[in-house]
C-alpha positions as a Markdown table, in Angstrom:
| # | Residue | x | y | z |
|---|---|---|---|---|
| 1 | Met | 34.5 | -36.7 | 36.2 |
| 2 | Ser | 32.9 | -35.1 | 39.4 |
| 3 | Pro | 29.2 | -34.1 | 39.2 |
| 4 | Arg | 30.1 | -30.6 | 39.7 |
| 5 | Met | 32.0 | -31.0 | 36.3 |
| 6 | Val | 29.2 | -32.7 | 34.6 |
| 7 | Ala | 26.5 | -30.1 | 35.6 |
| 8 | Arg | 28.8 | -27.3 | 34.3 |
| 9 | Ile | 29.0 | -29.1 | 30.9 |
| 10 | Leu | 25.4 | -29.7 | 30.7 |
| 11 | Ile | 24.7 | -26.0 | 31.7 |
| 12 | Thr | 27.4 | -24.9 | 28.8 |
| 13 | Leu | 25.5 | -27.0 | 26.3 |
| 14 | Gly | 22.1 | -26.1 | 27.5 |
| 15 | Ile | 23.1 | -22.2 | 27.1 |
| 16 | Gly | 24.9 | -23.0 | 23.8 |
| 17 | Met | 21.7 | -24.8 | 22.4 |
| 18 | Gly | 19.8 | -21.7 | 23.6 |
| 19 | Leu | 21.6 | -19.2 | 21.8 |
| 20 | Phe | 21.7 | -21.6 | 18.6 |
| 21 | Leu | 18.0 | -21.8 | 18.6 |
| 22 | Trp | 17.5 | -18.1 | 19.3 |
| 23 | Thr | 19.8 | -17.4 | 16.2 |
| 24 | Met | 17.9 | -19.8 | 14.0 |
| 25 | Met | 14.6 | -18.2 | 15.0 |
| 26 | Ser | 16.0 | -14.6 | 14.7 |
| 27 | Leu | 17.0 | -15.4 | 10.9 |
| 28 | Phe | 13.9 | -17.0 | 10.1 |
| 29 | Val | 11.9 | -14.0 | 11.4 |
| 30 | Cys | 14.0 | -11.6 | 9.7 |
| 31 | Thr | 14.4 | -13.3 | 6.2 |
| 32 | Arg | 10.6 | -14.2 | 6.1 |
| 33 | Pro | 8.7 | -12.3 | 3.6 |
| 34 | Ser | 6.1 | -10.1 | 4.6 |
| 35 | Leu | 4.1 | -10.1 | 1.3 |
| 36 | Asp | 2.9 | -6.6 | 2.2 |
| 37 | Ile | 1.4 | -5.3 | -0.9 |
| 38 | Val | 2.8 | -1.9 | -2.0 |
| 39 | Glu | 0.2 | -1.1 | -4.9 |
| 40 | Arg | -2.2 | -2.9 | -7.0 |
| 41 | Trp | -3.6 | -2.4 | -10.4 |
| 42 | Glu | -7.2 | -3.9 | -11.2 |
| 43 | Gln | -7.7 | -5.4 | -14.7 |
| 44 | Asp | -9.0 | -2.9 | -17.5 |
| 45 | Pro | -12.7 | -3.7 | -17.9 |
| 46 | Ala | -12.1 | -3.4 | -21.5 |
| 47 | Val | -10.0 | -6.5 | -21.5 |
| 48 | Ser | -11.5 | -9.9 | -21.0 |
| 49 | Tyr | -9.6 | -13.0 | -20.3 |
| 50 | Asp | -11.6 | -15.9 | -19.2 |
| 51 | Gly | -14.4 | -14.1 | -17.3 |
| 52 | Ala | -12.6 | -13.7 | -14.0 |
| 53 | Gln | -11.3 | -10.6 | -12.7 |
| 54 | Tyr | -7.7 | -10.1 | -12.2 |
| 55 | Met | -5.0 | -7.6 | -10.8 |
| 56 | Leu | -1.4 | -6.9 | -10.7 |
| 57 | Ala | 0.2 | -6.1 | -7.6 |
| 58 | Val | 3.9 | -5.3 | -6.3 |
| 59 | Tyr | 4.5 | -6.9 | -2.8 |
| 60 | Glu | 7.6 | -6.9 | -0.4 |
| 61 | Asp | 9.0 | -10.4 | -1.3 |
| 62 | Gly | 11.9 | -10.6 | 1.5 |
| 63 | Leu | 15.2 | -9.0 | 2.2 |
| 64 | Asp | 18.4 | -8.6 | 0.1 |
| 65 | Trp | 21.3 | -9.7 | 2.2 |
| 66 | Arg | 23.9 | -9.1 | -0.3 |
| 67 | Gly | 25.0 | -5.5 | 1.1 |
| 68 | Phe | 24.6 | -6.6 | 4.6 |
| 69 | Pro | 25.3 | -4.9 | 7.0 |
| 70 | Phe | 25.6 | -1.4 | 5.3 |
| 71 | Asp | 23.1 | -1.8 | 2.9 |
| 72 | Leu | 19.9 | -4.1 | 3.6 |
| 73 | Arg | 17.0 | -3.6 | 1.3 |
| 74 | Thr | 13.7 | -5.0 | 0.6 |
| 75 | Thr | 13.1 | -7.0 | -2.4 |
| 76 | His | 10.0 | -6.9 | -4.3 |
| 77 | Ala | 7.8 | -9.2 | -6.7 |
| 78 | Val | 5.0 | -8.7 | -9.2 |
| 79 | Tyr | 2.1 | -10.8 | -8.7 |
| 80 | Val | -0.4 | -11.4 | -11.6 |
| 81 | Gly | -3.7 | -13.1 | -10.4 |
| 82 | Arg | -7.2 | -13.1 | -9.6 |
| 83 | Gln | -8.4 | -10.2 | -7.7 |
| 84 | Thr | -8.5 | -11.1 | -4.1 |
| 85 | Gln | -7.7 | -9.2 | -0.9 |
| 86 | Arg | -4.5 | -11.6 | -0.8 |
| 87 | Leu | -1.8 | -13.0 | -2.8 |
| 88 | Glu | -3.8 | -16.7 | -3.2 |
| 89 | Tyr | -3.6 | -18.0 | -6.8 |
| 90 | Gly | -1.6 | -16.3 | -9.6 |
| 91 | His | 1.7 | -16.1 | -11.1 |
| 92 | Ser | 4.9 | -13.8 | -9.5 |
| 93 | Val | 8.0 | -12.7 | -10.7 |
| 94 | Arg | 10.7 | -11.2 | -8.9 |
| 95 | Phe | 11.7 | -7.6 | -10.0 |
| 96 | Ser | 14.4 | -5.1 | -8.8 |
| 97 | Phe | 13.1 | -1.7 | -9.1 |
| 98 | Glu | 15.4 | 1.2 | -9.4 |
| 99 | His | 17.3 | 2.2 | -6.2 |
| 100 | Ser | 17.9 | 5.8 | -6.5 |
| 101 | Leu | 17.1 | 9.1 | -4.7 |
| 102 | Asp | 13.5 | 8.4 | -4.8 |
| 103 | Leu | 12.1 | 5.9 | -2.4 |
| 104 | Val | 11.3 | 2.7 | -4.1 |
| 105 | Glu | 7.7 | 2.8 | -3.0 |
| 106 | Asp | 7.2 | 5.9 | -4.6 |
| 107 | Gln | 8.5 | 4.6 | -8.1 |
| 108 | Ile | 6.2 | 1.6 | -7.5 |
| 109 | Arg | 3.3 | 3.9 | -6.9 |
| 110 | Arg | 4.2 | 5.9 | -10.1 |
| 111 | Ser | 4.4 | 2.7 | -12.3 |
| 112 | Gln | 1.7 | 2.2 | -15.2 |
| 113 | Val | 0.4 | -1.2 | -16.0 |
| 114 | Asp | -1.3 | -1.7 | -19.6 |
| 115 | Trp | -3.6 | -4.5 | -19.7 |
| 116 | Gln | -3.7 | -6.4 | -23.1 |
| 117 | Arg | -5.4 | -9.3 | -24.6 |
| 118 | Asp | -2.4 | -11.5 | -24.7 |
| 119 | Gly | -1.0 | -10.3 | -21.2 |
| 120 | Val | -0.4 | -7.2 | -18.7 |
| 121 | Trp | 2.8 | -4.8 | -19.0 |
| 122 | Leu | 4.4 | -3.0 | -15.9 |
| 123 | Arg | 6.2 | 0.2 | -16.9 |
| 124 | Thr | 8.3 | 1.7 | -14.2 |
| 125 | Pro | 9.2 | 5.5 | -14.0 |
| 126 | Ser | 13.0 | 4.3 | -14.6 |
| 127 | Gly | 11.9 | 3.0 | -18.1 |
| 128 | His | 12.3 | -0.8 | -17.2 |
| 129 | Arg | 9.3 | -3.0 | -18.5 |
| 130 | Leu | 8.2 | -6.5 | -17.4 |
| 131 | Phe | 5.6 | -8.5 | -19.5 |
| 132 | Val | 3.6 | -11.4 | -18.1 |
| 133 | Pro | 1.8 | -13.4 | -20.6 |
| 134 | Ala | -2.0 | -14.0 | -20.0 |
| 135 | Glu | -1.5 | -17.7 | -20.2 |
| 136 | Met | 0.7 | -17.5 | -17.2 |
| 137 | Phe | -2.0 | -16.5 | -14.6 |
| 138 | Thr | -5.3 | -17.3 | -16.5 |
| 139 | Gly | -7.2 | -20.6 | -17.3 |
| 140 | Gly | -6.5 | -22.2 | -13.9 |
| 141 | Arg | -2.9 | -22.8 | -14.2 |
């Protein structure tokens, strides 16, 4: 095998490895959840759990690739945990909001939260409800 042929093979392998790494990095960046908070509700002061203040937040959890390439949607999750600026310590549940003519973010903002002694309810305009028991987000779990 001539040195020129070896050089061509090495260049081809280098380009192939570069394209592979670029593809892997692109997939990582595209599928990484943003964790951007769409809406948050603070604990009702009339309800007390363990002395800490809690919040319920709906945040962007990533992308739903099932409809790719024609329908690529953002997925959301519901977080209930201590009141902080970031999603640090608490309980998260993936939750699908109704995809209709309304923007999902508008539906999230129109949702209602009901804090109760045994947990917290999230009610969406579409009628869906999610209950997170207090023991899932209190007591240093």
